[in-house]
N, CA, C, O and the ligand as a Tripos MOL2 file, in Angstrom:
@<TRIPOS>MOLECULE
protein
  261   259    66     0     0
PROTEIN
NO_CHARGES

@<TRIPOS>ATOM
      1 N          41.0810  -45.3290  -51.5110 N.3       1 MET1
      2 CA         39.7200  -44.7010  -51.9180 C.3       1 MET1
      3 C          39.7640  -43.8720  -53.1580 C.2       1 MET1
      4 O          40.8360  -43.3600  -53.4800 O.2       1 MET1
      5 N          38.5910  -43.6770  -53.9500 N.am      2 LYS2
      6 CA         38.4980  -42.8130  -54.9720 C.3       2 LYS2
      7 C          38.3340  -41.4280  -54.5620 C.2       2 LYS2
      8 O          37.8380  -41.1630  -53.4670 O.2       2 LYS2
      9 N          38.7270  -40.5130  -55.3850 N.am      3 VAL3
     10 CA         38.4560  -38.9660  -55.0260 C.3       3 VAL3
     11 C          37.6830  -38.4340  -56.0070 C.2       3 VAL3
     12 O          38.1360  -38.4130  -57.1520 O.2       3 VAL3
     13 N          36.4950  -37.9570  -55.7550 N.am      4 ARG4
     14 CA         35.6220  -37.3420  -56.8060 C.3       4 ARG4
     15 C          35.4630  -35.9220  -56.7040 C.2       4 ARG4
     16 O          35.2010  -35.4610  -55.5940 O.2       4 ARG4
     17 N          35.5790  -35.1650  -57.6760 N.am      5 ILE5
     18 CA         35.1420  -34.1100  -57.8110 C.3       5 ILE5
     19 C          34.1990  -33.7060  -58.8510 C.2       5 ILE5
     20 O          34.5560  -33.7260  -60.0290 O.2       5 ILE5
     21 N          33.0590  -33.3520  -58.5210 N.am      6 GLY6
     22 CA         31.9590  -33.3490  -59.3790 C.3       6 GLY6
     23 C          31.5440  -34.9730  -59.6340 C.2       6 GLY6
     24 O          31.3130  -35.8170  -58.7670 O.2       6 GLY6
     25 N          31.5270  -35.1110  -60.8960 N.am      7 THR7
     26 CA         31.1820  -36.7140  -61.3820 C.3       7 THR7
     27 C          32.4800  -37.1500  -61.8680 C.2       7 THR7
     28 O          32.4850  -38.2300  -62.4580 O.2       7 THR7
     29 N          33.4510  -36.6040  -61.7550 N.am      8 LEU8
     30 CA         34.9550  -37.1260  -62.3900 C.3       8 LEU8
     31 C          35.4570  -37.8980  -61.0010 C.2       8 LEU8
     32 O          35.1420  -37.6930  -59.8290 O.2       8 LEU8
     33 N          36.2610  -38.7570  -61.5330 N.am      9 VAL9
     34 CA         37.1380  -39.3890  -60.5840 C.3       9 VAL9
     35 C          38.3560  -38.9970  -60.9630 C.2       9 VAL9
     36 O          38.7480  -38.9700  -62.1300 O.2       9 VAL9
     37 N          39.1640  -38.5970  -59.7160 N.am     10 MET10
     38 CA         40.6740  -37.8340  -60.0180 C.3      10 MET10
     39 C          41.5300  -39.2080  -60.3540 C.2      10 MET10
     40 O          41.3530  -40.3140  -59.8440 O.2      10 MET10
     41 N          42.4050  -38.8720  -61.2490 N.am     11 ARG11
     42 CA         43.5810  -39.6920  -61.3300 C.3      11 ARG11
     43 C          44.9070  -39.0300  -61.3360 C.2      11 ARG11
     44 O          45.1300  -37.8720  -61.6880 O.2      11 ARG11
     45 N          45.7740  -39.9180  -60.8980 N.am     12 CYS12
     46 CA         47.2480  -39.4560  -60.9190 C.3      12 CYS12
     47 C          47.5880  -39.1720  -62.2170 C.2      12 CYS12
     48 O          47.3380  -39.9840  -63.1080 O.2      12 CYS12
     49 N          48.1720  -38.0360  -62.4580 N.am     13 LEU13
     50 CA         48.8500  -37.6070  -63.7140 C.3      13 LEU13
     51 C          50.0320  -38.5520  -64.0110 C.2      13 LEU13
     52 O          50.3340  -38.8740  -65.1600 O.2      13 LEU13
     53 N          50.7420  -39.0170  -62.8120 N.am     14 ALA14
     54 CA         51.9290  -39.7020  -63.1260 C.3      14 ALA14
     55 C          51.7520  -41.0920  -63.6270 C.2      14 ALA14
     56 O          52.5200  -41.5940  -64.4480 O.2      14 ALA14
     57 N          50.6410  -41.7510  -63.0750 N.am     15 CYS15
     58 CA         50.6010  -43.2560  -63.3260 C.3      15 CYS15
     59 C          49.0720  -43.6340  -63.6640 C.2      15 CYS15
     60 O          48.8130  -44.7870  -64.0090 O.2      15 CYS15
     61 N          48.0540  -42.6550  -63.5640 N.am     16 GLN16
     62 CA         46.6880  -42.8310  -63.9020 C.3      16 GLN16
     63 C          46.1900  -43.5240  -62.8700 C.2      16 GLN16
     64 O          44.9800  -43.6520  -63.0590 O.2      16 GLN16
     65 N          46.5600  -44.0880  -61.7660 N.am     17 ALA17
     66 CA         45.8830  -44.6970  -60.8200 C.3      17 ALA17
     67 C          44.7660  -43.8880  -60.2180 C.2      17 ALA17
     68 O          44.9280  -42.6690  -60.1650 O.2      17 ALA17
     69 N          43.6220  -44.4300  -59.7460 N.am     18 GLU18
     70 CA         42.5390  -43.7080  -59.3780 C.3      18 GLU18
     71 C          42.4230  -43.9210  -57.9590 C.2      18 GLU18
     72 O          41.5140  -43.3380  -57.3690 O.2      18 GLU18
     73 N          43.3340  -44.7880  -57.2240 N.am     19 GLU19
     74 CA         43.2150  -44.9680  -55.8740 C.3      19 GLU19
     75 C          44.2880  -44.1570  -55.0070 C.2      19 GLU19
     76 O          45.4900  -44.1630  -55.2730 O.2      19 GLU19
     77 N          43.6470  -43.3770  -53.8140 N.am     20 TRP20
     78 CA         44.4970  -42.4590  -53.1380 C.3      20 TRP20
     79 C          44.0330  -42.8600  -51.6400 C.2      20 TRP20
     80 O          42.9250  -43.3160  -51.3610 O.2      20 TRP20
     81 N          44.9370  -42.6430  -50.8560 N.am     21 ARG21
     82 CA         44.7380  -42.4280  -49.3830 C.3      21 ARG21
     83 C          44.9150  -40.8840  -49.1430 C.2      21 ARG21
     84 O          45.6190  -40.1760  -49.8640 O.2      21 ARG21
     85 N          44.1540  -40.4040  -47.9780 N.am     22 PRO22
     86 CA         44.4340  -39.1120  -47.4650 C.3      22 PRO22
     87 C          45.7620  -39.3880  -46.5080 C.2      22 PRO22
     88 O          46.0300  -40.3810  -45.8310 O.2      22 PRO22
     89 N          46.5460  -38.0680  -46.7070 N.am     23 SER23
     90 CA         47.9350  -38.1080  -45.9030 C.3      23 SER23
     91 C          47.3710  -38.0290  -44.3780 C.2      23 SER23
     92 O          47.8940  -38.6230  -43.4360 O.2      23 SER23
     93 N          46.2150  -37.1940  -44.2880 N.am     24 ASP24
     94 CA         45.9200  -37.1200  -43.0300 C.3      24 ASP24
     95 C          44.4330  -37.7390  -42.7620 C.2      24 ASP24
     96 O          43.4970  -36.9390  -42.7940 O.2      24 ASP24
     97 N          44.2030  -38.8950  -42.5420 N.am     25 ALA25
     98 CA         43.0710  -39.5870  -42.4350 C.3      25 ALA25
     99 C          42.1160  -39.1700  -41.4540 C.2      25 ALA25
    100 O          40.9310  -39.4840  -41.5670 O.2      25 ALA25
    101 N          42.5710  -38.4400  -40.4370 N.am     26 SER26
    102 CA         41.6660  -37.9350  -39.4130 C.3      26 SER26
    103 C          40.8610  -36.4600  -39.9350 C.2      26 SER26
    104 O          39.9040  -36.0160  -39.3000 O.2      26 SER26
    105 N          41.3110  -35.8990  -40.9720 N.am     27 ALA27
    106 CA         40.8470  -34.5760  -41.2390 C.3      27 ALA27
    107 C          39.8140  -34.9660  -42.3160 C.2      27 ALA27
    108 O          39.9850  -36.0140  -42.9370 O.2      27 ALA27
    109 N          38.6700  -34.1180  -42.5880 N.am     28 PRO28
    110 CA         37.6880  -34.1970  -43.5270 C.3      28 PRO28
    111 C          38.3140  -33.8760  -44.9550 C.2      28 PRO28
    112 O          38.9850  -32.8460  -45.0250 O.2      28 PRO28
    113 N          38.1850  -34.5460  -45.9460 N.am     29 LEU29
    114 CA         38.6220  -34.3170  -47.4080 C.3      29 LEU29
    115 C          38.1130  -33.0820  -47.9150 C.2      29 LEU29
    116 O          36.8990  -32.8730  -47.9250 O.2      29 LEU29
    117 N          39.0520  -32.1340  -48.3920 N.am     30 SER30
    118 CA         38.8080  -30.9950  -48.7610 C.3      30 SER30
    119 C          39.6570  -30.7400  -49.9650 C.2      30 SER30
    120 O          40.5860  -31.5130  -50.1990 O.2      30 SER30
    121 N          39.3690  -29.5200  -50.9030 N.am     31 LEU31
    122 CA         40.0580  -29.3260  -51.9570 C.3      31 LEU31
    123 C          41.7140  -28.8980  -51.0470 C.2      31 LEU31
    124 O          42.7030  -29.0580  -51.7620 O.2      31 LEU31
    125 N          41.8970  -28.5720  -50.1030 N.am     32 LEU32
    126 CA         43.1730  -28.3750  -49.6460 C.3      32 LEU32
    127 C          43.8750  -29.7170  -48.9340 C.2      32 LEU32
    128 O          45.0030  -29.7240  -48.4410 O.2      32 LEU32
    129 N          42.9260  -30.8860  -48.9920 N.am     33 SER33
    130 CA         43.5450  -32.1780  -48.4810 C.3      33 SER33
    131 C          44.7010  -32.3250  -49.4260 C.2      33 SER33
    132 O          44.7570  -31.8770  -50.5710 O.2      33 SER33
    133 N          45.5780  -32.9860  -48.8150 N.am     34 GLU34
    134 CA         46.7030  -33.8200  -49.5900 C.3      34 GLU34
    135 C          46.3050  -35.1870  -49.7590 C.2      34 GLU34
    136 O          45.7980  -35.7610  -48.7950 O.2      34 GLU34
    137 N          46.4540  -35.7630  -50.7960 N.am     35 VAL35
    138 CA         46.1240  -37.4310  -50.8640 C.3      35 VAL35
    139 C          47.4960  -38.0660  -51.5370 C.2      35 VAL35
    140 O          48.2350  -37.4610  -52.3140 O.2      35 VAL35
    141 N          47.6300  -39.1100  -51.1740 N.am     36 ILE36
    142 CA         48.8960  -39.8710  -51.6000 C.3      36 ILE36
    143 C          48.2770  -41.1080  -52.5720 C.2      36 ILE36
    144 O          47.3870  -41.9090  -52.2880 O.2      36 ILE36
    145 N          49.0770  -40.9810  -53.8460 N.am     37 CYS37
    146 CA         48.5880  -41.9180  -54.8490 C.3      37 CYS37
    147 C          48.9180  -43.2850  -54.3580 C.2      37 CYS37
    148 O          49.9780  -43.3260  -53.7330 O.2      37 CYS37
    149 N          48.3170  -44.3530  -54.4750 N.am     38 LEU38
    150 CA         48.6880  -45.6200  -54.0290 C.3      38 LEU38
    151 C          49.6650  -46.2820  -55.0870 C.2      38 LEU38
    152 O          50.4500  -47.1630  -54.7390 O.2      38 LEU38
    153 N          49.5910  -45.8470  -56.3270 N.am     39 GLY39
    154 CA         50.1830  -46.2400  -57.4820 C.3      39 GLY39
    155 C          51.7000  -45.9610  -57.5380 C.2      39 GLY39
    156 O          52.5390  -46.8110  -57.8370 O.2      39 GLY39
    157 N          51.9870  -44.5350  -57.1820 N.am     40 CYS40
    158 CA         53.3040  -44.0800  -57.4230 C.3      40 CYS40
    159 C          53.7710  -43.0290  -56.1090 C.2      40 CYS40
    160 O          54.8980  -42.5330  -56.0820 O.2      40 CYS40
    161 N          52.7970  -42.7850  -55.0970 N.am     41 GLY41
    162 CA         53.0360  -42.3290  -54.1060 C.3      41 GLY41
    163 C          53.2520  -40.5400  -54.0030 C.2      41 GLY41
    164 O          53.6340  -39.7970  -53.0990 O.2      41 GLY41
    165 N          52.8280  -40.3350  -55.3140 N.am     42 ALA42
    166 CA         52.6760  -38.7580  -55.4880 C.3      42 ALA42
    167 C          51.6540  -38.2340  -54.3620 C.2      42 ALA42
    168 O          50.7960  -38.9330  -53.8250 O.2      42 ALA42
    169 N          51.9070  -36.8570  -54.0990 N.am     43 ARG43
    170 CA         51.2080  -36.4360  -52.9720 C.3      43 ARG43
    171 C          50.7510  -34.9660  -53.3150 C.2      43 ARG43
    172 O          51.1230  -33.9920  -52.6610 O.2      43 ARG43
    173 N          49.8230  -34.8940  -54.5150 N.am     44 PRO44
    174 CA         49.1350  -33.6910  -54.9130 C.3      44 PRO44
    175 C          48.0980  -33.5200  -53.7680 C.2      44 PRO44
    176 O          47.7790  -34.3940  -52.9620 O.2      44 PRO44
    177 N          47.5620  -32.0770  -53.8380 N.am     45 SER45
    178 CA         46.2590  -31.8600  -53.1820 C.3      45 SER45
    179 C          45.1780  -31.9940  -54.0530 C.2      45 SER45
    180 O          45.2240  -31.8940  -55.2790 O.2      45 SER45
    181 N          43.9980  -32.2740  -53.2130 N.am     46 CYS46
    182 CA         42.6890  -32.5950  -54.3180 C.3      46 CYS46
    183 C          42.5790  -31.1700  -54.9310 C.2      46 CYS46
    184 O          41.9140  -31.1700  -55.9670 O.2      46 CYS46
    185 N          43.0080  -30.0900  -54.5980 N.am     47 GLY47
    186 CA         42.7600  -28.9160  -55.4210 C.3      47 GLY47
    187 C          43.8340  -28.9990  -56.7680 C.2      47 GLY47
    188 O          43.6350  -28.4670  -57.8600 O.2      47 GLY47
    189 N          44.7620  -29.6360  -56.4600 N.am     48 ASP48
    190 CA         45.8070  -29.5620  -57.5680 C.3      48 ASP48
    191 C          45.0960  -30.5400  -58.4420 C.2      48 ASP48
    192 O          45.0910  -30.2050  -59.6260 O.2      48 ASP48
    193 N          44.4640  -31.7210  -58.1480 N.am     49 LEU49
    194 CA         43.7670  -32.6140  -59.1580 C.3      49 LEU49
    195 C          42.9240  -31.7420  -59.7480 C.2      49 LEU49
    196 O          42.8830  -31.7110  -60.9780 O.2      49 LEU49
    197 N          42.1700  -30.9500  -59.0330 N.am     50 ALA50
    198 CA         40.9270  -30.4270  -59.7230 C.3      50 ALA50
    199 C          41.5470  -29.3800  -60.8620 C.2      50 ALA50
    200 O          40.9310  -29.0100  -61.8610 O.2      50 ALA50
    201 N          42.6650  -29.0530  -60.5570 N.am     51 LEU51
    202 CA         42.9740  -28.2080  -61.6720 C.3      51 LEU51
    203 C          43.5990  -28.9340  -62.9920 C.2      51 LEU51
    204 O          43.9130  -28.4450  -64.0770 O.2      51 LEU51
    205 N          43.6660  -30.2430  -62.5250 N.am     52 GLN52
    206 CA         44.3420  -30.8460  -63.8230 C.3      52 GLN52
    207 C          43.2190  -31.5910  -64.4750 C.2      52 GLN52
    208 O          43.4380  -32.4320  -65.3470 O.2      52 GLN52
    209 N          41.8980  -31.2570  -64.0150 N.am     53 LEU53
    210 CA         40.8110  -31.8600  -64.9720 C.3      53 LEU53
    211 C          40.7480  -31.3800  -66.4760 C.2      53 LEU53
    212 O          40.8120  -30.1870  -66.7710 O.2      53 LEU53
    213 N          40.6380  -32.2420  -67.2700 N.am     54 PRO54
    214 CA         40.3720  -31.8900  -68.6910 C.3      54 PRO54
    215 C          39.3540  -30.8650  -68.8960 C.2      54 PRO54
    216 O          38.4180  -30.8540  -68.0960 O.2      54 PRO54
    217 N          39.3750  -30.1570  -69.6670 N.am     55 LEU55
    218 CA         38.0950  -29.1180  -69.6530 C.3      55 LEU55
    219 C          37.0830  -30.0880  -70.3890 C.2      55 LEU55
    220 O          37.3670  -30.8040  -71.3490 O.2      55 LEU55
    221 N          36.0350  -29.9980  -69.8610 N.am     56 VAL56
    222 CA         34.9110  -30.7400  -70.2070 C.3      56 VAL56
    223 C          34.3710  -30.4120  -71.3420 C.2      56 VAL56
    224 O          34.2240  -29.2290  -71.6470 O.2      56 VAL56
    225 N          33.9570  -31.5210  -72.2160 N.am     57 ASP57
    226 CA         33.6590  -31.3830  -73.6410 C.3      57 ASP57
    227 C          32.2040  -30.6360  -73.6870 C.2      57 ASP57
    228 O          31.1360  -31.2080  -73.4720 O.2      57 ASP57
    229 N          32.3450  -29.4020  -73.9730 N.am     58 GLU58
    230 CA         31.1310  -28.6350  -73.8020 C.3      58 GLU58
    231 C          30.4800  -28.9150  -75.5880 C.2      58 GLU58
    232 O          31.1360  -29.0530  -76.6200 O.2      58 GLU58
    233 N          29.1150  -28.9210  -75.4040 N.am     59 PRO59
    234 CA         28.6980  -28.9880  -76.6670 C.3      59 PRO59
    235 C          28.9140  -27.5100  -77.1990 C.2      59 PRO59
    236 O          28.2180  -26.5800  -76.7920 O.2      59 PRO59
    237 N          30.0010  -27.3400  -78.2060 N.am     60 ALA60
    238 CA         30.1250  -25.8430  -78.6940 C.3      60 ALA60
    239 C          29.2700  -25.5530  -79.6250 C.2      60 ALA60
    240 O          28.7270  -26.2750  -80.4600 O.2      60 ALA60
    241 N          29.1810  -24.2840  -79.3900 N.am     61 ALA61
    242 CA         28.1000  -23.6510  -80.5090 C.3      61 ALA61
    243 C          29.0880  -23.4280  -81.7810 C.2      61 ALA61
    244 O          29.8200  -22.4540  -81.9550 O.2      61 ALA61
    245 N          28.9570  -24.4060  -82.5140 N.am     62 ASP62
    246 CA         30.0200  -24.1610  -83.7600 C.3      62 ASP62
    247 C          29.1940  -23.8900  -84.9220 C.2      62 ASP62
    248 O          28.5280  -24.7090  -85.5560 O.2      62 ASP62
    249 N          29.3170  -22.6190  -85.1320 N.am     63 ALA63
    250 CA         28.8610  -22.4930  -86.4140 C.3      63 ALA63
    251 C          29.7660  -22.3690  -87.4400 C.2      63 ALA63
    252 O          30.5760  -21.4530  -87.5810 O.2      63 ALA63
    253 N          29.5970  -23.3450  -88.1680 N.am     64 ALA64
    254 CA         30.5670  -23.8210  -89.4740 C.3      64 ALA64
    255 C          30.2270  -22.6460  -90.5160 C.2      64 ALA64
    256 O          29.1650  -22.3120  -91.0420 O.2      64 ALA64
    257 N          31.2750  -22.2490  -90.5930 N.am     65 GLU65
    258 CA         31.5050  -21.1400  -91.6960 C.3      65 GLU65
    259 C          30.4110  -20.0600  -91.7240 C.2      65 GLU65
    260 O          30.4750  -19.1390  -92.5390 O.2      65 GLU65
    261 ZN         50.5360  -42.0810  -59.1470 Zn       66 ZN66
@<TRIPOS>BOND
     1     1     2 1
     2     2     3 1
     3     3     4 2
     4     3     5 am
     5     5     6 1
     6     6     7 1
     7     7     8 2
     8     7     9 am
     9     9    10 1
    10    10    11 1
    11    11    12 2
    12    11    13 am
    13    13    14 1
    14    14    15 1
    15    15    16 2
    16    15    17 am
    17    17    18 1
    18    18    19 1
    19    19    20 2
    20    19    21 am
    21    21    22 1
    22    22    23 1
    23    23    24 2
    24    23    25 am
    25    25    26 1
    26    26    27 1
    27    27    28 2
    28    27    29 am
    29    29    30 1
    30    30    31 1
    31    31    32 2
    32    31    33 am
    33    33    34 1
    34    34    35 1
    35    35    36 2
    36    35    37 am
    37    37    38 1
    38    38    39 1
    39    39    40 2
    40    39    41 am
    41    41    42 1
    42    42    43 1
    43    43    44 2
    44    43    45 am
    45    45    46 1
    46    46    47 1
    47    47    48 2
    48    47    49 am
    49    49    50 1
    50    50    51 1
    51    51    52 2
    52    51    53 am
    53    53    54 1
    54    54    55 1
    55    55    56 2
    56    55    57 am
    57    57    58 1
    58    58    59 1
    59    59    60 2
    60    59    61 am
    61    61    62 1
    62    62    63 1
    63    63    64 2
    64    63    65 am
    65    65    66 1
    66    66    67 1
    67    67    68 2
    68    67    69 am
    69    69    70 1
    70    70    71 1
    71    71    72 2
    72    71    73 am
    73    73    74 1
    74    74    75 1
    75    75    76 2
    76    75    77 am
    77    77    78 1
    78    78    79 1
    79    79    80 2
    80    79    81 am
    81    81    82 1
    82    82    83 1
    83    83    84 2
    84    83    85 am
    85    85    86 1
    86    86    87 1
    87    87    88 2
    88    87    89 am
    89    89    90 1
    90    90    91 1
    91    91    92 2
    92    91    93 am
    93    93    94 1
    94    94    95 1
    95    95    96 2
    96    95    97 am
    97    97    98 1
    98    98    99 1
    99    99   100 2
   100    99   101 am
   101   101   102 1
   102   102   103 1
   103   103   104 2
   104   103   105 am
   105   105   106 1
   106   106   107 1
   107   107   108 2
   108   107   109 am
   109   109   110 1
   110   110   111 1
   111   111   112 2
   112   111   113 am
   113   113   114 1
   114   114   115 1
   115   115   116 2
   116   115   117 am
   117   117   118 1
   118   118   119 1
   119   119   120 2
   120   119   121 am
   121   121   122 1
   122   122   123 1
   123   123   124 2
   124   123   125 am
   125   125   126 1
   126   126   127 1
   127   127   128 2
   128   127   129 am
   129   129   130 1
   130   130   131 1
   131   131   132 2
   132   131   133 am
   133   133   134 1
   134   134   135 1
   135   135   136 2
   136   135   137 am
   137   137   138 1
   138   138   139 1
   139   139   140 2
   140   139   141 am
   141   141   142 1
   142   142   143 1
   143   143   144 2
   144   143   145 am
   145   145   146 1
   146   146   147 1
   147   147   148 2
   148   147   149 am
   149   149   150 1
   150   150   151 1
   151   151   152 2
   152   151   153 am
   153   153   154 1
   154   154   155 1
   155   155   156 2
   156   155   157 am
   157   157   158 1
   158   158   159 1
   159   159   160 2
   160   159   161 am
   161   161   162 1
   162   162   163 1
   163   163   164 2
   164   163   165 am
   165   165   166 1
   166   166   167 1
   167   167   168 2
   168   167   169 am
   169   169   170 1
   170   170   171 1
   171   171   172 2
   172   171   173 am
   173   173   174 1
   174   174   175 1
   175   175   176 2
   176   175   177 am
   177   177   178 1
   178   178   179 1
   179   179   180 2
   180   179   181 am
   181   181   182 1
   182   182   183 1
   183   183   184 2
   184   183   185 am
   185   185   186 1
   186   186   187 1
   187   187   188 2
   188   187   189 am
   189   189   190 1
   190   190   191 1
   191   191   192 2
   192   191   193 am
   193   193   194 1
   194   194   195 1
   195   195   196 2
   196   195   197 am
   197   197   198 1
   198   198   199 1
   199   199   200 2
   200   199   201 am
   201   201   202 1
   202   202   203 1
   203   203   204 2
   204   203   205 am
   205   205   206 1
   206   206   207 1
   207   207   208 2
   208   207   209 am
   209   209   210 1
   210   210   211 1
   211   211   212 2
   212   211   213 am
   213   213   214 1
   214   214   215 1
   215   215   216 2
   216   215   217 am
   217   217   218 1
   218   218   219 1
   219   219   220 2
   220   219   221 am
   221   221   222 1
   222   222   223 1
   223   223   224 2
   224   223   225 am
   225   225   226 1
   226   226   227 1
   227   227   228 2
   228   227   229 am
   229   229   230 1
   230   230   231 1
   231   231   232 2
   232   231   233 am
   233   233   234 1
   234   234   235 1
   235   235   236 2
   236   235   237 am
   237   237   238 1
   238   238   239 1
   239   239   240 2
   240   239   241 am
   241   241   242 1
   242   242   243 1
   243   243   244 2
   244   243   245 am
   245   245   246 1
   246   246   247 1
   247   247   248 2
   248   247   249 am
   249   249   250 1
   250   250   251 1
   251   251   252 2
   252   251   253 am
   253   253   254 1
   254   254   255 1
   255   255   256 2
   256   255   257 am
   257   257   258 1
   258   258   259 1
   259   259   260 2
@<TRIPOS>SUBSTRUCTURE
     1 MET1         2 RESIDUE 1 A MET
     2 LYS2         6 RESIDUE 1 A LYS
     3 VAL3        10 RESIDUE 1 A VAL
     4 ARG4        14 RESIDUE 1 A ARG
     5 ILE5        18 RESIDUE 1 A ILE
     6 GLY6        22 RESIDUE 1 A GLY
     7 THR7        26 RESIDUE 1 A THR
     8 LEU8        30 RESIDUE 1 A LEU
     9 VAL9        34 RESIDUE 1 A VAL
    10 MET10       38 RESIDUE 1 A MET
    11 ARG11       42 RESIDUE 1 A ARG
    12 CYS12       46 RESIDUE 1 A CYS
    13 LEU13       50 RESIDUE 1 A LEU
    14 ALA14       54 RESIDUE 1 A ALA
    15 CYS15       58 RESIDUE 1 A CYS
    16 GLN16       62 RESIDUE 1 A GLN
    17 ALA17       66 RESIDUE 1 A ALA
    18 GLU18       70 RESIDUE 1 A GLU
    19 GLU19       74 RESIDUE 1 A GLU
    20 TRP20       78 RESIDUE 1 A TRP
    21 ARG21       82 RESIDUE 1 A ARG
    22 PRO22       86 RESIDUE 1 A PRO
    23 SER23       90 RESIDUE 1 A SER
    24 ASP24       94 RESIDUE 1 A ASP
    25 ALA25       98 RESIDUE 1 A ALA
    26 SER26      102 RESIDUE 1 A SER
    27 ALA27      106 RESIDUE 1 A ALA
    28 PRO28      110 RESIDUE 1 A PRO
    29 LEU29      114 RESIDUE 1 A LEU
    30 SER30      118 RESIDUE 1 A SER
    31 LEU31      122 RESIDUE 1 A LEU
    32 LEU32      126 RESIDUE 1 A LEU
    33 SER33      130 RESIDUE 1 A SER
    34 GLU34      134 RESIDUE 1 A GLU
    35 VAL35      138 RESIDUE 1 A VAL
    36 ILE36      142 RESIDUE 1 A ILE
    37 CYS37      146 RESIDUE 1 A CYS
    38 LEU38      150 RESIDUE 1 A LEU
    39 GLY39      154 RESIDUE 1 A GLY
    40 CYS40      158 RESIDUE 1 A CYS
    41 GLY41      162 RESIDUE 1 A GLY
    42 ALA42      166 RESIDUE 1 A ALA
    43 ARG43      170 RESIDUE 1 A ARG
    44 PRO44      174 RESIDUE 1 A PRO
    45 SER45      178 RESIDUE 1 A SER
    46 CYS46      182 RESIDUE 1 A CYS
    47 GLY47      186 RESIDUE 1 A GLY
    48 ASP48      190 RESIDUE 1 A ASP
    49 LEU49      194 RESIDUE 1 A LEU
    50 ALA50      198 RESIDUE 1 A ALA
    51 LEU51      202 RESIDUE 1 A LEU
    52 GLN52      206 RESIDUE 1 A GLN
    53 LEU53      210 RESIDUE 1 A LEU
    54 PRO54      214 RESIDUE 1 A PRO
    55 LEU55      218 RESIDUE 1 A LEU
    56 VAL56      222 RESIDUE 1 A VAL
    57 ASP57      226 RESIDUE 1 A ASP
    58 GLU58      230 RESIDUE 1 A GLU
    59 PRO59      234 RESIDUE 1 A PRO
    60 ALA60      238 RESIDUE 1 A ALA
    61 ALA61      242 RESIDUE 1 A ALA
    62 ASP62      246 RESIDUE 1 A ASP
    63 ALA63      250 RESIDUE 1 A ALA
    64 ALA64      254 RESIDUE 1 A ALA
    65 GLU65      258 RESIDUE 1 A GLU
    66 ZN66       261 GROUP 0 **** ****
């Protein structure tokens, strides 16, 4: 399955895979849920993944000089 937070699909930092499975399939997915990377077996929580999100490119108010 894919894990989305907002409009972003979470990727494994270790292997860049986007496919996960919940470690507890009977529980509803939340930020506290642990998910298992199908690529490498890493087990971050969804909250961990959210923390790894790159800062969204905000249109910076860039006052040039
Ligand atoms: Zn992985």
